[in-house]
N, C-alpha and C positions, 0 to 999 in steps of 0.2 A: 667361350663364356655362355653356359645355359642351352649344350649341346649335348647332354645326358651323359657325362664323365662319372659319376657318381652309379647309377644305373651299369654302365657297360664294367665296369669296377665288380660290381654285384655281379653281374651276371661270369664275369671271369672267375670272380671269387670263390663262386658252385660248381662251373667247371673244375676247376684243380683240387676240389674235396668230391664232387662224385668221383674223376680219376682215381683218388685214393693218396693224392700227393701231401693233402692237409687235410687234418681235422677241425676246422673250425676260423673264426673272421673276427678282428680286432680292426675297426675304423676308426681312427684318430684324426682328432679335427682342432685346429687353434684353440678357439674356449669353448667355452661349457654352454653358451646359447646355440652357436652353431651346433654345439653335437645334440642337445636335446631339440633339435630342430632337425638333424640327421637318424636320430632315434626313431621317430615314427616312421622314417620313410625306408627304412632297413625291419622295421616291424609287417609292415603292410608287405614287401618283397618278400619276407621270410616265411607267413602266413600261405604265400602264394606258390613257393618252388619248397620247401620243405615238406620230406616222406613221414618223417616222421616228429614227434614233440622235442623241445630245445629252447634250455633257455637262453633269452637277452638280457641282459644286462646293460646298464648306465653306472661308465665310470666315470667317474670324479667327485671333485670331493664335496660336493653340495646334491650328488643323484639322488639318496636319500630323500628329497624334496620332493621328487615326484610320486605319481601317483603310483604307479607302474614301476616303480625299482629294482624291481627281482621277478618278472616278466616272463611266463614259462609257455613255450608259446604253441601253439596249433595247428596244426597243417589248415588250410583252407579243404582241402578234399581228405576228410579223415575218417577211419572206416570206422571209430568212434560214434556207439548211441550218442544223441545232444542231451536227449531227454533223460538219461541218469549218470549222464559223466558231468563227475565234480568239476568245478567253475576252479582251477588251480590257480588264479589270484587272488581266492578269498582270506586266504587263510599268508598273503603273505600283505594284505592291508591294516590286517592285524598287530604285524611288529616290526623292527627291525631284525633280519635276521645275518648269521654269520657274514654271508657274502655283502653288507652293505658297504663295508669297508673296501676301499677300490681297488687296492692292490691283492683281495680275495676275490674281488667281483671279475678281477683278467681272468681268473680261471674259468669262466663258464663257456661255453662252446663259443656264444655268439655275443659277442659285447661291441659298444660306441662310447666313445669315451674322449677327453682331451690328449693332445701330443703327449702334455705331462706326465700323465698315469705311463706311459710307454717310455717315456725318458727316464723317468726313475729307476730301470732296468740298466741302465749303461753310467748312471751317475751314484757318489758315496751318498746313498742312504739307506736306512736302515731297511733288511728285508729286500734289497734288490734282487736276489737271488729268487725269488717267490716271483717277481714280476717276469723273469727272464724264462723260468721253468712255464707260467702262466702263458708265454707267447710262443712258447716254441712248438713247429710245429703248423702254425698258424699261418693264414692268409694275413697278412700286414697290410691296410691301405692306407698310406700318409695323404690326406687331402690338403690343400691348399700351401702346399709346398712352399714356395713363392711368397710367401708373407711372412718369413721366421728373415730376423737380421743376423748378422753374423756368427752369433754367440749360440743360438736356439738351434740356428743352419748346420753349426758343426757337430751340434751334440746330435743332429737327424743326420747326419752321417755316420758317424759313431753310431749310433742305433741299427742304420743300414746294413753295418759292417757286421755289425751281434746278430742281429736275424736272419743274414744267410749262411753264421755258421750254427745256427738255430735250426735250419732247415727249413727256414720259413720263405712263404713264398710272398714280395713287397711288390708292392702297388704303390707308385706315386703317380699325385694326379695336380693337375697347374695347365695353368687354361697360359700361364705369359712364364715360363721355365725358358733359362736362356740358352742357347748351345753350352758354353760353359759350365754351367751348374749340373745339366745334366751326365755333362761327361764325368765332374767329379763325383755324383751319383754311383754314375758305374763301375767307375773306378773303385768306389766303396766297400761294392759287390765283387771286387775284383776279375771284371770283367772289362777288357777296353777295347774301345768303339774304333773300328776300321774307317768308318766314313761317320763325316756328323752332315747329314741334308740337313737343307735348309728352310723344306717342306712345312706349312701350314696349315691344319692339324697334324698333328704326327705322333703316331703309337710306336713305340720301341718296348721288342720284346726280346728279353738277353737269358743265356742261360750260362750254365758253368763250358758249353761250347762253340757259341756263335751270341750273336745279338746283329736281330733284324729290323729294318724300321719299315712302315708299310704308311701310306696316309689313305684313312676314311674317307671315303664321300662325304661331301658335308656342302650346304647348300647355302651359301653367299647368304648375308643380309643385305639388307639397299643400301648404296653410297649414304654415308655420314657427312652431314655437313657440318666442316669442322670452324671452332673462331678458338685461335690461341689469341689473346693478344692482352693489351692493360685498358681493365675493363672497371670500372668506378662500379661501387655498391650501390648509388642511385642508380646508375643504368643497369644495374643487376637486379634489383628488385623492380625496378619497374618492365622489367622484359617477362617476368617471369609472373607480376601482377596481371599483364596484359594477357597474357598466352592461356593464363588458369581460367580467367572469364571470360576466354572463348573457347572453354570448355577443358582446353588438353590439361594432363597427369604431368605436371613438373618436380625436377627436386633438384636441391641445390646441396651440394656434399663440400663442407667445411673439416678443414684440421684439426681444427683442436673443440671444446666442449664450451668454453667460452665463446669462441666466435660463432657460432650454431646458433647460441643461444641471443646473442647481440640480433645478429639476422635477421632470426625468427619473431624478434622483438618490433625490429625494425618494418619488415614485413606486414607482421600482424597492424603495425598504425597505417599501413598504406592504405591497405584490402577494403573495399567497400560494406558495411555487415552484410552478412547474410547472400554474399555471392559467390564464394569460393569458402573451401575447406581451408585452413592452415596447419601444419602440428608439427614438431618439433623430436627427433629420436637423440638420444644419445646414452652413454653410460650412467650418467650421475640423478638418474631417478632409480627410487628401492624395486629392489626384483617386482612387487604385485606391480605397483603403476608403468615400469618396465613391458610385461606381458601387460597391463590392458591395452597399452600405445599400440607395443608391438602386433600384438592380435585384430587390431584396428586398421591399423595402417596395410596390414598384409593382405586384408581383405576388400581394400578399396584399390590397392594400388598392384594386385598376386593375379595369376593368371584366368580365374575368373572374377574379374574387375566389374561393376556394371557397364551395361552399353550406354543408357544413359545416367544423366545426373552434372549435377555443379564440376568445374574445374577443382583442383588441388595441387595444392602447394606444400612440399615437406623438405624442410629443412634437417639435414641429420648431420651426423658425423660418419667418420668410418663400420661403424657396427651395420650399415647397409651395404658396404663393400665389395664380400662374400659372402656365398652360400646363402644368398637368400632371393627369394623367385618373385623381384617386385618388377613391373612393365612401367616403366614412363616414356613419355612422349617429347621430352628435351628435359636437358640437364647441365646444370652446370659445377664445374667442380673447382678448387682454388688446385693451386699449382700442386701437383705432387712425381712422385717418380713416377715413369713411362707404366712400368707394372702395376703401380697400381692404379693410374687413370684407365688403364684398358679394363682391370675389373671394374672402376667405374661405369665405365663404357659397355659391359654386360648389360646392365639394367636398362638399357635403351632401347626403344620396339623389341623388347625379347620374344613378344609371341605374339604371330600373328593375328593380326584382327581384322574384318572384315571395314569396320569402321571408324577411324580415328578424325581428330580433331584436328590432326596434326597434318599438315604436307607431306614432311619427308624427315627421319629422324633428324635432328642436331646438339650438338655436345659443344660447348662452350668452356676455355680452359683461362681462369683469370690469374695471368701474367704481372707479376710487381714487374716497375721500375726499374730495373739496375742502375748502381753507380757505374758512371765510366772512368775507366781510370781508379777502380777506386783500389784501397786494399781489402784484405779479406773478412777486419771488421764489417768495415763499408758492406762489402756484399752480404755479409750474411744481416746488416740492418736493412738494407733491402731485398732479401730473402721473409723480414718480418717472422709472424710465430711459427712459418712451416720449416725456419732451419732450425726449429728447436724439435721438432718430429721427425723430421728426416734429413742425411746427409745432405748439406750444404750442395758440394761438389756435385750429386747426382742432381738434384734440383737444377744447378745448371747445365748439364749435359741433355736435362732433358727441356727446356726450354728452347738451346741449341735445335734438336731434330723436330719438336713441333710446331715452331710460329712461321715455320717459312709454309707449311701444310691447308692447303683448306676445305682436303674432303679425305674420310676414309674408307677405305673396300675393308669388309672383314669379311676372313679371315686374312684375307691376299697378307693387309700391311701390318699383321701381329707381329711377325718375326723381324722383318725389314725396324723398326721402330724398336723392338728391343733390342736388335744388335747392335745399331748405330746407337741404343745411348750409351750401352755399357762398354764399345770398342774404347779402345788406350790411341787417344788424343793429343799425346803428350809434346809433342812434337811441334805442335801447331796451337798450346796454347797459352794466354796469358800467364803474370806472373801469378798473380792472385789466384788462379786456376789452379796453379801450379799446386801453390803452397794447401789450398782447400782438398788437391786429390792426395798429398802427400800427409797429411792431418789422417783422412777418412782411410788410408792406407797404415798409417799405424796404429789407429784400433782396431783396424781389421784383424790386422797382428795378435795388438793383444789379449781380444773378445776370444779370437780362435785358442789362442794358447792355456788362455784358462782354462776355454770350455775343455779341450785335450786333459789338462791335466785332472779335472773333475771325472773324467771316464776313468780314470787310473783308481777304481774302486778301494784295492789293497791299501794304498798310500796314502788314504785320510781316513778321519774321522766320520764314523757314518751319522748322519745326522737323520731326522725325523721324517719322514716320509710324508708332508705335506704337502699338497696341491703346489705347486710350482717350486718347491725348491730344488737351488740348484737349477733350475732349466729353460727359466729365464735371464734376464738379462734386469739388474735391479733399476728402477726407476727411481722418480720421486717417492716418496713418500707418502703413502697413505694411511689411513683408518676405518674398519666398517664403522659405521656409526646407526643407531636405531634411533629412527626416525617416529616420533609418538606424541601422540594428541596430548595425554598427561599421563602417569600413573600415581597408583594408592595405595599405600602400603594398609592391608586390615588386620583380622585376626587371623590365628592360625597358622603365620605365615606364610600368608596368600596375599598377593599385591594383582589389583585391577589395572589392567591394561587397556587405554584405548588408541588404537591408530590412527591414522589419518582419514583414513574413511569413515570411520564411528565404530566401527566392529572395537568387541572388545573380550577378552578372557580373563579371567580369575589364574594369578599360576601361580605356581609354587614355589619355592626358594626350598626344600627336601626333596621331591620327588619327581624325578624325570615324567615330561612325558613329548610324544615324539609331535601330536599335533601342537601344543604350545611352543616347541622348539620350530616347528614349520610355520606357525605365526610370529615368529619376532624374525625371522629369518626372511618373511617376504617385506619386510620393511629397512631392511639392512641397504646402505649404499655405501659406496668407497668414496671418502671424502680424503682432499689433500690435508695431511695435517696441517697449515700453519691456520688453516681456516677454523681448528679446533680448539676448545679453551682445556688445559687437560684435567681432567677429575682426578679429584681427588680420595672418592672413597664410589666403589664399582660393587652395584647391585647381586645382591647372592642370588636368587635369580634368573639374573644375566651368568652369571658366572657359571651357572649349571647348564643354560637352557642354550647360551650364544656363542658365539666363537671367542677364543681367547683373548683374543683382543679389542673385542670390540667396545666402543661405549655408547651410551645414550643422549640423547637431546631430545627437547622438551619445544617443542614446532608452535608456534603462541601463532592467534588467529590474524595476526596481521603478518604472520610468514618468518617473523624472528627465532634465533635459535637460543634455544639457553642448554649450557653446559651446567649442572649444580647451582643451578638458577641465576648464572651471568652469561651475561649476554656474550655473544661472539659477532662474528665479521658474516656468518656463514646465513642463508634465508633459506624458505624452498617456497618455492611453485608449481601450483601440480601439473601448468604446462613448460614451463622451463627447470624444473628440475633443482636438485642444488646448486648457488650460486652463490658468492660474494657481495655486498655490499661497498668495497673498496674499490675505486677508479679503476680500471684493467691500464696497466702495463703495455704497451706495442710491442716492445721486445727485451725479453726479461734475460738477463744472462746468468743466472744460475738457477739452480733448481729451489733455492732459498726464495728467489724473487719471483717466483713463478707462480703467476695467478687459474692457473690454468691444469685441467690432466686430459691428454688428448686420449683420443681413442685408437687404441695400436691395435 
């Protein structure tokens, strides 16, 4: 984690292009947010390496919201006279081009976007053949491959199989890939791995004729002091506050939004005013507010964070787990699978510093108190809300592997931790564990079969190729909600919208305007359906400028949300995000009862 995989992949891709093996790059990431972050890094890389001008496209459902969504790059060392050359971005800012559509954006020589845009080349969506044509012959970089569940992971395997047949070069990046998964991906490319080295870090290079491995030189980090134990919330908060007040920058990663909100409120009530800065990050903020928070905290905790100043406490969900360059002195994490814990660990002492308030890197994992001799239901109840996010069996295996350790050596311990978590231990397991394992295997088989079936594109009706159609496993149903302070209908088909920050526009219900559509999207957040009051009427300006399924909520000054002037259980707070005012259920048993949306 943090050793430069992205730069290494881009360097390898440019070498392949220079050699004439390929003619472009598509860099695929798990989410739109991570795509936007990498887009800026690749933009700088290409400016310094290209010999000629070339287009760089951001390819995902909301790429058109970015200012430079259609950016033509000029090399840093260009022979063109900068005094007379026309700015190639000028016309782009005036209107959306044909390439604003994600599937057409893939046709550009260089592209960055979500994995979904590439996966829709192998599932039954309209114009899947356009995506295949667009990717053919390119270097396709698949980042954070470990983060996908079995459903999306099966589609990734099918994608690699198709990309190889399209004469693509495929680069797979992951800091926590198991040997078994590496073998599956190689077999998808019709490559057999003769030996499975246990070295870490490991680079595997495979062609049709051979498969080789080598271990790059990598300077290990200081040993990490580990505490994986039953740690109460009171003890957690006390330790976070103590360290922050002594000048450390600390992080608490929670598995669900509602738990993160609870933790933030409890910490804020325990900190002496003016001593430390406390913040919260998760997915249930409108885009505008989330961007503000991320920019602020990436500055406070990034590579160039201030040397002096007060300590900080950040409470966050999985949004900081990967593709986020933040550097912490101390981290507390809720229980998660080993590969996710290692990703979280990658934010600890990430950059060398002359001065730190902490003596050594330290990582706490909060383990639950397991029911002894219980059945599967009692085990799930012991695991709490984490069992709604991750497979209970994998969490139990993670507890077994981590709880006896007091120290981690990175990167030496990464491979053993991963392989020990996912090895077959069926012969020595308790009955309840065995049942949970069988439950997981049955789910894997069903999801893999469903995903494989959807790759037979000629046997299914073609669906609209919207973002994530068929490429992600369905979860708790959510709806995009536009949060406004007020909206007032005026003359000539115009409506005055007032955003939560006081900014306002006069929006038309007849004429589409990119600036107005962008304004709306900045104040949209996805909310679980049970928190929303079903609306009987939908404004025409929302039909014209907003997502097809979006609804409007007016946020009163007390935070309560009105849908069609009817109060809901939903409230909004600029520091907490969207939340419910009903009591939290400790372990909801069904999606219908769930009071949360986790960040996976």
